[in-house]
N, C-alpha and C positions, 0 to 999 in steps of 0.2 A: 504494500500500500504506500502510495507516495505521500509526501508532506502536504500537497495541495488537497488530496482526498481527505486526509486526516483533519486538516483545518476546516474544510467544508463540512465535515461531519460534526466538528466541534461547534461551528456557527449554527448549524441546524439544531443540535441538541440544546444549545443555549437559548435559542428562540423558543423552543418547545418548553423548556424549563420556566422561562419568564412568563409565557402565556399561561401555563398551569398555575404558577404562583399567583398571578393576577386573578385567575378564576377563584382560587382558594381565598384570597383576600377580599374578593367581591368588589374590587375597585381598581382602576388602573394606577400604576405607580407613576410618579413624576418621571419625565424623560431621562433626566440625569441619573436618577436612581436605577431605572430600568437598564440603561446603558452600562452602569457599573456592575450590576448583578449579572447581566449577560456576559460582560467581559470576564468577570471572575469565574463564572461557570465555564466559559470557553477555554480559558487558560488552564483551569483545573482539569477539564476534560482531556486536554492534551497531555496531562501528566497522569491520568488515570481517573476512573469514574468517581470514586469516593473523594478524591482530592478536589474534583470539580464542584461537587456538592458542598464540601466544606468551605472552599474558597468563596463560592457564591453566597453562602450563608453568612460568612464573616463580613463580606463587603456590604451585604444588605443590612446587617445589624449595625455596622459602623455608620453607614449612610443614613439609616433611620435615626440613629442617635444624634447625628449632626443636624438633621432636619428638625428633630424635636427640641434640640438646644437653641435653635435660632428662633 
């Protein structure tokens, strides 16, 4: 499998994860938060499935805390 195939799979998985998360939250996330969560998931996906979920969760929590602090 080539790097471009893997990165395309990572982008697809990240989009699916974000869509599922927004359905569970029952509201859309702000664009910057959505981008950060997708990016974290995508990078983590490239390093392994569990790592992707952990990375996305950490980025979401940090971004949500920042939004709540403002």
